[in-house]
PASEBA-1860 file (N, C-alpha, C; in nm, 3 decimals):
! residues 214
1> MAELQIIG> 2.491/-1.309/-0.694/2.404/-1.202/-0.756/2.405/-1.097/-0.643 ~ 2.399/-0.975/-0.687/2.388/-0.861/-0.576/2.265/-0.871/-0.487 ~ 2.285/-0.819/-0.372/2.183/-0.817/-0.290/2.069/-0.717/-0.315 ~ 1.947/-0.732/-0.325/1.833/-0.652/-0.332/1.799/-0.585/-0.205 ~ 1.798/-0.456/-0.200/1.771/-0.376/-0.078/1.645/-0.291/-0.107 ~ 1.547/-0.315/-0.017/1.422/-0.225/-0.007/1.453/-0.121/0.101 ~ 1.439/0.003/0.077/1.474/0.102/0.172/1.364/0.194/0.196 ~ 1.332/0.186/0.328/1.221/0.280/0.358/1.135/0.221/0.490
9> ASPSNFVW> 1.075/0.304/0.569/1.014/0.268/0.695/0.891/0.170/0.654 ~ 0.877/0.071/0.726/0.784/-0.031/0.705/0.641/0.024/0.710 ~ 0.602/0.116/0.793/0.458/0.170/0.789/0.413/0.232/0.660 ~ 0.490/0.280/0.586/0.464/0.339/0.461/0.393/0.229/0.372 ~ 0.272/0.273/0.322/0.198/0.167/0.237/0.271/0.136/0.108 ~ 0.346/0.237/0.059/0.412/0.210/-0.070/0.544/0.121/-0.039 ~ 0.605/0.130/0.078/0.710/0.037/0.106/0.657/-0.091/0.127 ~ 0.531/-0.110/0.188/0.470/-0.234/0.211/0.436/-0.305/0.079
17> VTRILCTE> 0.392/-0.237/-0.015/0.371/-0.289/-0.145/0.482/-0.357/-0.206 ~ 0.601/-0.286/-0.198/0.723/-0.351/-0.263/0.765/-0.479/-0.183 ~ 0.742/-0.484/-0.068/0.777/-0.600/0.019/0.667/-0.714/-0.006 ~ 0.559/-0.680/-0.025/0.448/-0.785/-0.061/0.496/-0.856/-0.193 ~ 0.532/-0.769/-0.291/0.571/-0.821/-0.414/0.690/-0.922/-0.411 ~ 0.784/-0.875/-0.342/0.905/-0.957/-0.325/0.868/-1.087/-0.260 ~ 0.788/-1.086/-0.160/0.740/-1.208/-0.095/0.670/-1.298/-0.180 ~ 0.580/-1.241/-0.254/0.490/-1.319/-0.349/0.571/-1.387/-0.460
25> KGVPYKHL> 0.682/-1.317/-0.492/0.777/-1.378/-0.607/0.874/-1.470/-0.542 ~ 0.898/-1.470/-0.402/1.000/-1.543/-0.346/1.141/-1.495/-0.355 ~ 1.150/-1.359/-0.374/1.267/-1.283/-0.401/1.343/-1.250/-0.257 ~ 1.453/-1.288/-0.240/1.518/-1.255/-0.115/1.563/-1.115/-0.122 ~ 1.546/-1.033/-0.011/1.592/-0.896/-0.007/1.623/-0.861/0.128 ~ 1.690/-0.740/0.145/1.719/-0.693/0.271/1.634/-0.565/0.289 ~ 1.550/-0.555/0.405/1.481/-0.439/0.424/1.550/-0.345/0.514 ~ 1.579/-0.227/0.478/1.645/-0.121/0.552/1.536/-0.020/0.605
33> QVMPHTPE> 1.516/-0.017/0.739/1.417/0.074/0.796/1.466/0.208/0.815 ~ 1.431/0.288/0.703/1.485/0.431/0.693/1.375/0.527/0.665 ~ 1.376/0.642/0.730/1.276/0.735/0.714/1.301/0.824/0.589 ~ 1.195/0.898/0.536/1.216/0.989/0.428/1.317/1.092/0.465 ~ 1.379/1.148/0.359/1.457/1.257/0.379/1.590/1.238/0.465 ~ 1.632/1.103/0.464/1.759/1.075/0.522/1.870/1.044/0.413 ~ 1.990/1.045/0.449/2.096/1.044/0.349/2.078/0.915/0.261 ~ 2.038/0.804/0.313/2.034/0.684/0.224/1.915/0.696/0.118
41> VDAIHPFG> 1.822/0.769/0.159/1.701/0.804/0.065/1.736/0.910/-0.023 ~ 1.782/1.024/0.029/1.815/1.138/-0.054/1.910/1.097/-0.169 ~ 2.003/1.000/-0.144/2.092/0.965/-0.250/2.035/0.906/-0.375 ~ 1.914/0.853/-0.349/1.842/0.783/-0.467/1.725/0.861/-0.506 ~ 1.644/0.914/-0.424/1.509/0.986/-0.461/1.538/1.135/-0.467 ~ 1.514/1.207/-0.575/1.535/1.351/-0.579/1.452/1.435/-0.493 ~ 1.339/1.382/-0.437/1.257/1.440/-0.345/1.265/1.380/-0.201 ~ 1.337/1.285/-0.182/1.357/1.219/-0.046/1.250/1.130/-0.002
49> KIPVMRHG> 1.174/1.076/-0.097/1.057/0.995/-0.048/1.093/0.840/-0.055 ~ 1.008/0.769/0.026/1.025/0.637/0.019/0.907/0.560/-0.050 ~ 0.945/0.444/-0.094/1.059/0.353/-0.084/1.167/0.389/-0.196 ~ 1.293/0.353/-0.172/1.387/0.346/-0.282/1.443/0.212/-0.283 ~ 1.524/0.178/-0.389/1.575/0.038/-0.398/1.714/0.057/-0.448 ~ 1.798/-0.036/-0.390/1.937/-0.061/-0.448/1.960/-0.210/-0.486 ~ 2.018/-0.235/-0.602/2.039/-0.367/-0.637/2.170/-0.361/-0.714 ~ 2.289/-0.403/-0.659/2.416/-0.371/-0.715/2.429/-0.232/-0.761
57> DVTLCESR> 2.450/-0.193/-0.896/2.470/-0.073/-0.935/2.330/-0.012/-0.977 ~ 2.223/-0.074/-0.961/2.092/-0.026/-1.002/2.036/0.049/-0.887 ~ 1.997/0.161/-0.888/1.909/0.233/-0.790/1.786/0.290/-0.857 ~ 1.675/0.281/-0.772/1.538/0.326/-0.835/1.470/0.382/-0.712 ~ 1.380/0.479/-0.749/1.282/0.529/-0.652/1.147/0.522/-0.717 ~ 1.046/0.547/-0.627/0.897/0.532/-0.654/0.870/0.382/-0.667 ~ 0.757/0.349/-0.587/0.716/0.208/-0.571/0.682/0.142/-0.694 ~ 0.621/0.221/-0.788/0.578/0.150/-0.917/0.698/0.107/-1.014
65> AICSYVNR> 0.806/0.197/-1.004/0.929/0.158/-1.078/0.999/0.045/-1.008 ~ 0.999/0.046/-0.878/1.068/-0.066/-0.804/0.995/-0.195/-0.828 ~ 0.856/-0.195/-0.829/0.783/-0.304/-0.855/0.792/-0.365/-0.992 ~ 0.806/-0.276/-1.085/0.826/-0.318/-1.226/0.965/-0.383/-1.242 ~ 1.055/-0.319/-1.174/1.197/-0.386/-1.190/1.213/-0.523/-1.130 ~ 1.151/-0.535/-1.004/1.151/-0.659/-0.929/1.075/-0.761/-1.005 ~ 0.962/-0.725/-1.064/0.872/-0.813/-1.139/0.939/-0.871/-1.265 ~ 1.012/-0.784/-1.326/1.076/-0.822/-1.456/1.214/-0.896/-1.441
73> TFEGPSLV> 1.280/-0.850/-1.332/1.418/-0.900/-1.318/1.435/-1.036/-1.260 ~ 1.346/-1.068/-1.163/1.358/-1.198/-1.078/1.265/-1.296/-1.120 ~ 1.302/-1.419/-1.118/1.205/-1.531/-1.137/1.099/-1.541/-1.021 ~ 0.997/-1.619/-1.057/0.885/-1.633/-0.962/0.756/-1.574/-1.033 ~ 0.640/-1.604/-0.976/0.507/-1.560/-1.035/0.506/-1.416/-1.049 ~ 0.460/-1.368/-1.173/0.443/-1.246/-1.202/0.315/-1.182/-1.155 ~ 0.306/-1.062/-1.091/0.195/-0.999/-1.030/0.122/-0.914/-1.139 ~ 0.179/-0.909/-1.260/0.111/-0.839/-1.365/0.105/-0.947/-1.489
81> PNDPVTAC> -0.035/-0.978/-1.519/-0.047/-1.074/-1.624/0.019/-1.045/-1.755 ~ 0.040/-1.143/-1.833/0.106/-1.134/-1.971/0.001/-1.077/-2.065 ~ -0.125/-1.111/-2.047/-0.222/-1.064/-2.140/-0.228/-0.912/-2.142 ~ -0.206/-0.839/-2.260/-0.204/-0.708/-2.258/-0.319/-0.616/-2.193 ~ -0.430/-0.671/-2.224/-0.564/-0.606/-2.171/-0.562/-0.616/-2.020 ~ -0.543/-0.744/-1.971/-0.545/-0.764/-1.826/-0.443/-0.690/-1.760 ~ -0.316/-0.685/-1.824/-0.197/-0.606/-1.769/-0.236/-0.468/-1.758 ~ -0.312/-0.400/-1.856/-0.352/-0.260/-1.847/-0.454/-0.244/-1.745
89> QVEQWISI> -0.537/-0.336/-1.722/-0.634/-0.328/-1.617/-0.573/-0.326/-1.475 ~ -0.466/-0.396/-1.460/-0.396/-0.391/-1.329/-0.337/-0.252/-1.324 ~ -0.275/-0.203/-1.429/-0.215/-0.058/-1.423/-0.320/0.051/-1.396 ~ -0.443/0.016/-1.450/-0.558/0.102/-1.438/-0.585/0.119/-1.281 ~ -0.598/0.009/-1.209/-0.639/0.005/-1.074/-0.526/0.055/-0.985 ~ -0.405/0.032/-1.022/-0.296/0.089/-0.942/-0.294/0.240/-0.953 ~ -0.325/0.284/-1.066/-0.336/0.440/-1.083/-0.443/0.494/-1.000 ~ -0.557/0.427/-1.001/-0.672/0.472/-0.918/-0.637/0.476/-0.767
97> VCTTLDPL> -0.570/0.362/-0.728/-0.528/0.363/-0.581/-0.432/0.477/-0.550 ~ -0.330/0.493/-0.642/-0.231/0.590/-0.608/-0.278/0.742/-0.625 ~ -0.365/0.766/-0.707/-0.386/0.903/-0.741/-0.527/0.946/-0.691 ~ -0.612/0.857/-0.646/-0.736/0.885/-0.598/-0.766/0.852/-0.450 ~ -0.738/0.726/-0.426/-0.755/0.675/-0.294/-0.644/0.716/-0.183 ~ -0.524/0.718/-0.226/-0.418/0.723/-0.136/-0.407/0.884/-0.095 ~ -0.428/0.972/-0.190/-0.416/1.126/-0.137/-0.535/1.155/-0.036 ~ -0.654/1.101/-0.050/-0.757/1.123/0.040/-0.769/1.038/0.165
105> WIRQYYAA> -0.754/0.902/0.137/-0.772/0.804/0.252/-0.647/0.804/0.339 ~ -0.529/0.816/0.287/-0.405/0.814/0.367/-0.356/0.955/0.396 ~ -0.321/1.032/0.297/-0.261/1.156/0.312/-0.340/1.265/0.393 ~ -0.472/1.257/0.367/-0.548/1.345/0.447/-0.620/1.287/0.562 ~ -0.697/1.184/0.551/-0.779/1.130/0.660/-0.692/1.059/0.755 ~ -0.622/0.960/0.711/-0.549/0.878/0.812/-0.433/0.952/0.873 ~ -0.376/1.044/0.795/-0.265/1.131/0.852/-0.322/1.218/0.959 ~ -0.458/1.251/0.957/-0.512/1.326/1.068/-0.502/1.270/1.198
113> YVLTARAG> -0.514/1.129/1.196/-0.482/1.057/1.314/-0.331/1.034/1.355 ~ -0.264/0.988/1.255/-0.123/0.948/1.281/-0.025/1.068/1.317 ~ -0.040/1.174/1.237/0.070/1.291/1.254/0.025/1.359/1.389 ~ -0.094/1.371/1.429/-0.122/1.439/1.554/-0.098/1.347/1.664 ~ -0.114/1.215/1.647/-0.084/1.119/1.761/0.064/1.127/1.787 ~ 0.149/1.128/1.685/0.305/1.134/1.695/0.341/1.269/1.771 ~ 0.252/1.383/1.756/0.291/1.499/1.810/0.225/1.504/1.953 ~ 0.162/1.403/2.006/0.087/1.403/2.131/-0.040/1.489/2.132
121> RDPDRARI> -0.097/1.505/2.014/-0.227/1.586/2.016/-0.343/1.493/1.975 ~ -0.462/1.552/1.998/-0.581/1.475/1.961/-0.595/1.486/1.801 ~ -0.670/1.392/1.746/-0.687/1.391/1.603/-0.739/1.521/1.555 ~ -0.701/1.550/1.431/-0.742/1.679/1.355/-0.888/1.653/1.306 ~ -0.980/1.690/1.384/-1.121/1.664/1.351/-1.165/1.737/1.226 ~ -1.110/1.848/1.199/-1.155/1.926/1.091/-1.108/1.844/0.952 ~ -0.990/1.791/0.954/-0.952/1.727/0.831/-1.035/1.600/0.826 ~ -1.061/1.525/0.930/-1.132/1.404/0.919/-1.273/1.437/0.870
129> EEAIPKMA> -1.344/1.520/0.926/-1.476/1.553/0.892/-1.489/1.591/0.747 ~ -1.379/1.662/0.699/-1.392/1.709/0.560/-1.365/1.594/0.469 ~ -1.299/1.487/0.509/-1.263/1.372/0.425/-1.380/1.277/0.412 ~ -1.444/1.251/0.520/-1.551/1.147/0.527/-1.647/1.143/0.413 ~ -1.719/1.262/0.397/-1.809/1.263/0.292/-1.760/1.231/0.146 ~ -1.631/1.260/0.132/-1.574/1.223/-0.001/-1.538/1.078/-0.011 ~ -1.500/1.024/0.102/-1.462/0.889/0.105/-1.571/0.784/0.087 ~ -1.700/0.823/0.146/-1.804/0.722/0.150/-1.837/0.667/0.004
137> PQFAIMDR> -1.866/0.758/-0.090/-1.884/0.711/-0.234/-1.765/0.623/-0.291 ~ -1.637/0.653/-0.244/-1.525/0.580/-0.299/-1.522/0.440/-0.240 ~ -1.571/0.425/-0.116/-1.576/0.296/-0.068/-1.684/0.209/-0.135 ~ -1.786/0.267/-0.172/-1.892/0.196/-0.256/-1.838/0.152/-0.387 ~ -1.762/0.236/-0.446/-1.711/0.196/-0.580/-1.609/0.084/-0.568 ~ -1.523/0.088/-0.460/-1.416/-0.025/-0.442/-1.497/-0.156/-0.399 ~ -1.601/-0.139/-0.324/-1.681/-0.256/-0.281/-1.736/-0.329/-0.412 ~ -1.781/-0.245/-0.507/-1.827/-0.307/-0.628/-1.713/-0.369/-0.710
145> AVAKTGHL> -1.605/-0.293/-0.701/-1.484/-0.351/-0.783/-1.443/-0.488/-0.746 ~ -1.448/-0.523/-0.624/-1.401/-0.654/-0.581/-1.515/-0.757/-0.572 ~ -1.636/-0.724/-0.593/-1.756/-0.798/-0.566/-1.753/-0.922/-0.649 ~ -1.706/-0.923/-0.777/-1.735/-1.027/-0.869/-1.633/-1.145/-0.835 ~ -1.502/-1.118/-0.826/-1.407/-1.235/-0.809/-1.335/-1.229/-0.679 ~ -1.347/-1.119/-0.598/-1.271/-1.119/-0.480/-1.133/-1.049/-0.504 ~ -1.115/-0.998/-0.621/-0.988/-0.943/-0.672/-1.017/-0.821/-0.750 ~ -0.932/-0.731/-0.762/-0.952/-0.608/-0.851/-0.945/-0.649/-0.999
153> VGNGFTLA> -0.864/-0.736/-1.028/-0.856/-0.779/-1.173/-0.856/-0.933/-1.183 ~ -0.934/-1.002/-1.257/-0.938/-1.133/-1.281/-0.969/-1.218/-1.153 ~ -0.903/-1.335/-1.164/-0.930/-1.429/-1.049/-0.814/-1.457/-0.955 ~ -0.716/-1.375/-0.965/-0.600/-1.406/-0.886/-0.548/-1.277/-0.820 ~ -0.449/-1.279/-0.734/-0.393/-1.168/-0.674/-0.293/-1.107/-0.754 ~ -0.312/-0.981/-0.782/-0.217/-0.914/-0.874/-0.159/-0.782/-0.801 ~ -0.074/-0.720/-0.869/-0.015/-0.601/-0.808/-0.106/-0.495/-0.773 ~ -0.221/-0.493/-0.839/-0.332/-0.395/-0.798/-0.376/-0.432/-0.665
161> DAYLMPIL> -0.394/-0.561/-0.629/-0.449/-0.596/-0.498/-0.326/-0.562/-0.392 ~ -0.204/-0.574/-0.428/-0.097/-0.549/-0.338/-0.097/-0.396/-0.302 ~ -0.127/-0.314/-0.399/-0.140/-0.176/-0.372/-0.260/-0.136/-0.278 ~ -0.367/-0.203/-0.285/-0.497/-0.173/-0.219/-0.488/-0.220/-0.081 ~ -0.424/-0.340/-0.063/-0.435/-0.402/0.069/-0.378/-0.317/0.200 ~ -0.252/-0.254/0.175/-0.202/-0.179/0.292/-0.292/-0.060/0.327 ~ -0.361/-0.002/0.231/-0.452/0.116/0.248/-0.575/0.058/0.315 ~ -0.635/-0.061/0.285/-0.748/-0.095/0.357/-0.702/-0.139/0.499
169> FYMNAVPE> -0.590/-0.197/0.525/-0.541/-0.228/0.651/-0.542/-0.107/0.746 ~ -0.502/-0.004/0.690/-0.495/0.130/0.779/-0.651/0.180/0.787 ~ -0.727/0.165/0.697/-0.859/0.220/0.703/-0.941/0.140/0.827 ~ -0.892/0.014/0.828/-0.958/-0.080/0.931/-0.919/-0.038/1.072 ~ -0.823/0.049/1.084/-0.755/0.071/1.212/-0.813/0.201/1.295 ~ -0.892/0.277/1.212/-0.947/0.402/1.267/-1.089/0.413/1.255 ~ -1.160/0.481/1.336/-1.312/0.458/1.351/-1.383/0.485/1.235 ~ -1.389/0.609/1.172/-1.493/0.642/1.074/-1.476/0.543/0.951
177> SRGLLAKS> -1.356/0.532/0.906/-1.330/0.439/0.790/-1.356/0.294/0.816 ~ -1.323/0.256/0.946/-1.377/0.120/0.992/-1.522/0.092/0.978 ~ -1.604/0.212/1.000/-1.750/0.201/0.981/-1.781/0.187/0.846 ~ -1.719/0.268/0.754/-1.737/0.260/0.608/-1.711/0.121/0.550 ~ -1.605/0.056/0.608/-1.554/-0.065/0.565/-1.663/-0.179/0.602 ~ -1.711/-0.158/0.722/-1.811/-0.253/0.784/-1.934/-0.245/0.691 ~ -1.974/-0.134/0.640/-2.088/-0.135/0.547/-2.058/-0.182/0.409 ~ -1.938/-0.217/0.378/-1.898/-0.263/0.246/-1.864/-0.405/0.256
185> ANLSGYLE> -1.964/-0.498/0.241/-1.955/-0.643/0.268/-1.841/-0.703/0.175 ~ -1.837/-0.662/0.053/-1.748/-0.716/-0.036/-1.601/-0.676/0.001 ~ -1.580/-0.553/0.027/-1.459/-0.500/0.054/-1.403/-0.548/0.181 ~ -1.500/-0.557/0.295/-1.446/-0.604/0.422/-1.409/-0.750/0.411 ~ -1.481/-0.837/0.335/-1.440/-0.968/0.307/-1.320/-0.992/0.227 ~ -1.295/-0.904/0.130/-1.174/-0.904/0.048/-1.049/-0.877/0.151 ~ -1.065/-0.773/0.229/-0.956/-0.741/0.334/-0.928/-0.850/0.421 ~ -1.031/-0.915/0.490/-1.018/-1.023/0.578/-0.943/-1.141/0.507
193> RHLGRKSV> -0.990/-1.176/0.391/-0.926/-1.283/0.311/-0.778/-1.264/0.283 ~ -0.754/-1.152/0.235/-0.613/-1.122/0.184/-0.513/-1.093/0.303 ~ -0.572/-1.050/0.413/-0.492/-1.033/0.532/-0.433/-1.168/0.569 ~ -0.479/-1.286/0.544/-0.427/-1.405/0.564/-0.315/-1.452/0.467 ~ -0.288/-1.387/0.354/-0.189/-1.419/0.270/-0.057/-1.419/0.342 ~ 0.021/-1.513/0.303/0.162/-1.521/0.349/0.248/-1.385/0.315 ~ 0.233/-1.332/0.212/0.301/-1.220/0.170/0.260/-1.094/0.256 ~ 0.138/-1.085/0.291/0.080/-0.974/0.378/0.123/-0.991/0.519
201> VETKPEFL> 0.095/-1.122/0.565/0.137/-1.144/0.711/0.277/-1.131/0.739 ~ 0.374/-1.177/0.650/0.524/-1.164/0.669/0.570/-1.029/0.660 ~ 0.504/-0.934/0.592/0.544/-0.807/0.583/0.475/-0.688/0.652 ~ 0.372/-0.735/0.718/0.291/-0.637/0.800/0.383/-0.557/0.896 ~ 0.375/-0.433/0.892/0.450/-0.346/0.989/0.395/-0.355/1.134 ~ 0.478/-0.323/1.220/0.429/-0.294/1.367/0.326/-0.190/1.355 ~ 0.214/-0.206/1.426/0.104/-0.104/1.413/0.077/-0.044/1.547 ~ 0.082/0.084/1.563/0.061/0.153/1.681/-0.071/0.225/1.710
209> VHEMRR> -0.176/0.166/1.651/-0.303/0.230/1.658/-0.340/0.244/1.802 ~ -0.311/0.158/1.891/-0.356/0.156/2.034/-0.288/0.288/2.095 ~ -0.193/0.349/2.034/-0.118/0.459/2.104/-0.191/0.595/2.054 ~ -0.275/0.585/1.955/-0.329/0.706/1.907/-0.436/0.760/2.006 ~ -0.434/0.880/2.021/-0.529/0.962/2.104/-0.665/0.977/2.034 ~ -0.774/0.939/2.088/-0.896/0.958/2.023/-0.993/1.054/2.098
END
């Protein structure tokens, strides 16, 4: 069978999701550490974003499409339940993570630390201070979401949890969001518990928070 390739730099939360899924299902794959807008990525994604995937003659971009392909194509436990209602609940939470949390928590707030650190500058305090008041009520909502079962949907780890975990990992790495997380007992417990999952441990990227200037 053709080799499955997951292409994209490991710190990307969306690359991380695809690798968590492969590990949960026991799917062998080759991970190619490639940045956005490089030839390998541009050949597959029309806008040069990561992750992208190659499996023989099949190429795909966008993490949700990649996860759907891997989940349907390969044997192993499915991270999307067969029950249609529960499956739609998983999709619902994935959409919330991707369209509400990621743009604010990662693209605005966390990027204010990472991008300036890479450039050798102090964090962009204006972007951070603008984000925090918007993030606080969202943390409360997500805390309630995992309170009942310790998962976003049902009693087991689903693709919705795989999408949330990398973001929470990064939120626990910088000061203000770490404080919000500490006030969210259910969410912080959720993070601590799932950080021990084999799929999360084995795919966790090298993390350079200690190099950030604060």
